[in-house]
N, C-alpha and C positions, 0 to 999 in steps of 0.2 A: 744059315739064318743071319740076316743083317739086322743087328740090334739098333744100329743108328737109324735105319729107315723106320723101325718099329717105334723108337722113341720120338722121332720127329713127327711121325704120323699121329700118334696119340696126343702129342703136344698141340698139333693143329686142331685136332678134334676138341681138345679141352678149351682152346681159345675160342673156337666158334660157339661151343655150347655155353661157355661162361658169358660171352658178350651177348648172345641171344637171350639167355635167361635174365640177365641184369637189365637189358633193355625192355623186354616184353613183359616181365613179371614183377621185377623189383619196384617198390614204391619209395625207396630211400636213396636212390642214386639216379642222377640225370643221364642215364645211358651207360652202356658198357664202354670199355676203353677204345674199341674200334669205332663204335657208333659215334662217340663224342668227338674223336679226332677227325673222322671222315666228314661228319656234319659241320663241325666248326671250320675245317679247312675249306670245304666247298663254299660255305656261306661267305667267308672272308674274300675268297676269289671272286665270287659272283657279285658281292656288294661293291668291290673295288672296280670291277669292269663294267657294271651296270651304268648306263647313262641317265637313267631316270627311274621313277618308281614303277613304271609300267613295263620295264625291261623284262624280256622273257627269261633272262638269267636269274632274276629275282622270283618271278612268279613260278618258275619251274624248279626253284631250289628245293622246296620241301619234297615234292614227288621224286626229284632226282636223288636226293640224299636217302630217301626211303628205299628206292630201287637199288641203289649202289650198296647200301648196307645189307639188304637181304641177299643180294648177289654175292657179296663177300662171304656171308655165312655159308651159303650153299657151296661156293667154290672151295672154301677151307674144308668143309665136310667131305666133299668129293676128293680133294687132294689128300686129305688125311687118311681116308680109307684106302686110296690107291697105294700109298706108302706102306700101310699096314699089310695089305695083301701082297705087296711086292717084297716084303721082308724075307719070305721063304720061297725059293724057286718052285717048290712043289705044292704051294698052298692052293693054287687055282689051275685047273686043267680044262682043256676042251672036252666037252662031253662026248663028242663023236670019236675023237682020236686018242684021248687021254694024254695028249702032249701038254707039257707045261705051257701056260699062257705067257705071251710076251708082255713087255711093259704096256704097250698100247692096249692089248687085250685085257690086262688087269685094270687099266684105267676105265675101259669100257664096262667091265664087270662091276667095278666099284660104283660107277655112276648108276648102273641099272638097279643094283640091289639097294642102293641108298635112297633112291627116289621112286622106284617101282618095285615090283616083286620079282623082276628078272624074267628072262625068257628061256633059261635053261641051257643055252649053248655053251656056257662056261660054268663050272661048278667048283665049290671048295672041296678040298680033300682032307679028311681027318676031322675028328671031333672039335678040336679048338677052333679051326677055321670055319667049320660049319656053324658053331655057336657065335663066332664073331660076325658071320654074315647075317645072322638073325639080329644081332645088336645093331649092325649097320642099317638094316631096313627100319628098325624101330627108331633109330636116331634121325634118319633122313625124313621119314614120314612125320615124326614128331616136330622137327624143326620147320618143315614146310607148312604143317598145320598151324604152328604158332605164328609164323610169319604172315599167313593169310588172315588168321583171326585178329592179328594185331592191326590190320588195315582199317577194319570197320570202326572201332572206337576212336581211332585217330581222326577219321573223317568227321565223326560225331563231335569230338572235342573241338576240332577246328571250326565247325559250323556254329557251335555254341559260343566260342570265343568271338567270332564275328558278330553274333547276335548281341553279345555284351557291348561291343564297341558301338554297334548301331543304336542301342538303347541310350548310350551316353550322347551320341551324336544328335539323337532326336531331341535332346534337351535344349539344344541351341547351336551347336557347331563350334563354339569357342567359349572361353572362360566367362567373358562378359555376357554373352548371350545366354549362357546357362543361368547366371545369377538374375539377369533381367527377366527371363521367362518364368523363374520361380517367384519373382517378387509380386506380391499382391496385398493390398491393404496394409502396407507398412511391415510386411513380414516375408521371409523366405522359408517358412516352415514347411512349405510344400515339398522341399527337397528331402525331408526326413524319411518318408517311406521309400523313396528312390535310393537313398544312401543305404538303408538297411538291406534292401534286396541286392544292391550292387556289392555289398560286403560279402554276402554269401556266395555270389557268383564268382567274385575275384578269388576268394579262398579256394574254391573248387578248381579254378583255372590254375592257381599257384601249385596245387598238388599235382595237377595233370602235367605240369612241366617236368616233374620227376617221373611220372608213369609213362608219359609220351614226350620224350625230349625232342622229337621231330617237330613239335608245335613251334619251337623257336625259329624254325626255318621256313615256315609257311607264310607266304607274303600275299596279302589280299590285293585285289585289283582296284580298290577304291579307298579313299581316306576314311570314309564313313564306317567301314568295317575293319579298320586298322586299330587294334586295341592299344598299341604303343602310343599312337597319336592321341586317341581319345582319353586315355588315362592322364596324359599331361594336361589336357584341357580341364578335366575334372579336378585334378589336384590344384590347378591355378584358380578354379572357381571356388574351391573350399578355402584357399588362402584369402581370396577377396572377401568371402563371407566371414571368416574368422577374424581377420585383422583390418579389413577395410570399411566394413559397415559400422555405422554409429551404434552405440549401446541401445538406442531407442528402437532399432529395427529388430523384429522377432527373428530368432535363429532356430535351426534344428537343434535337437538335444545334443550336447557335446559328445555323448557316447556314440551317436550315429556318425559324427564326423571322425572321431578318433578310431572308430571301427574301420572305416574306409581307409584311413591313413595306414593302419596296421596291416590291412589286407594288401594294400599297394606295396608296402615294404616287403611283405612276405613273397609276393609275386616277383618283385625285383631280385630278392635273394634266390628264389628258385631258378630264375632265369640267369643267375650269376652276373647281374649288372652291378659292377663295383665302381666303374669310372663315372665321373660327373662332367657335364658340359654346362655352358652358360645357359640358364633358362631364359625364356622369353620375358623381357621386362614387363612388370605390371604397374599400372597407374590407375587412378580412380576417376579420371575425367569421364569415361564412358558411363559409369554408374551415376555420377553426379548429374550428367546431362539427361539421364533417364529419370531424374526426379528422386533418386534415393539419397538418404542421409548417409554421409560418409565422414570418416575422420580426415584430419589434415594429412597431406602427402608425406610430410616429414615423419609423422607418427607411424604411418603405414609402412614407410621404408624401414623403420627400426623394428617393427613387429614381425615383418616377414622373414627375418633372419632365422626364426625357429623352424621354418619349413624349407630352408635353402638346400639342405642335403637331399631331401626327397625330390625336390623340383629339379636339382642338378642331375640326379640319377635318372629321372624320367626323361629329361632332355636328351641324355645319352641314349636311353632306350628308344625314344622316338626317332632319333637320328638314324637308327638301323633300318628304318623302313624306307628312307629317302623321300617320303611324303613330306611336304612342307606344312608347317603349322598354318592353320587358316588365318587370314587377315581378320583383324577386329571388325566386327559388324557394328556399324553405327546405329543408334536407335532411330 
């Protein structure tokens, strides 16, 4: 009996099971240790090598990380059970000759019983190994089922995230256009119901970053469906509304604005965005030219300091997509 093979085999099985359970079931951690490292490593390499936002390295990053992660789970499971059944030379025998199986044959046996019900050409000998073969079948089918069922909600979550981005993009495309499109009869209160619904959607997406960490590596093919980019535009629009418009201009209820701000912060926390970049400079000339009453530029420059941290984190978040912020659309 090789206890080293037994210990290493069960260790590999434990790593595969733990990483799969944390990634597919846990709602309190952004992926297991393997999933997090594989995903982050692939994304960094793809982001560095990609020449533009439409690069196949980026658009394929999410699916590639998903396939690689599931492949690692299955490979560890297979290798783990191979080592377990290789610990005892008499654990597995050929059913026709009753000769002990070779390493290659044990590897074949472990793969078959882990992912199918086996074909019976090799069989375990003795009650402990027979029971372990049942456990191997349960673990293999369970992990495979969990991996397959994990795919459907990930696709749904990615679709809804793109819809959220498209909803924000439909408001105008950039911060100034969002404010101008909401302005009517001396007020931008039209934004209030949009902000309330956006808050709920962003909080849901923030929690999904924990349940489905693969979302962080899904790269859309258009800037209109890139939530990273659209959130930066929405945050800038709120900064213009809060600090740039004159007191005489009607605003959404402060709670609706603070709710979106809090939801954005939570999403950034869940996505583990801690670094900050220089945000796009804001000025009030486009709003003034659109006929809106605004404060003086000097006053505005002092006021926007309160949102500098969130805007800096959003700028860093948006830079991950490689899509460029849209140019300011003149009225």
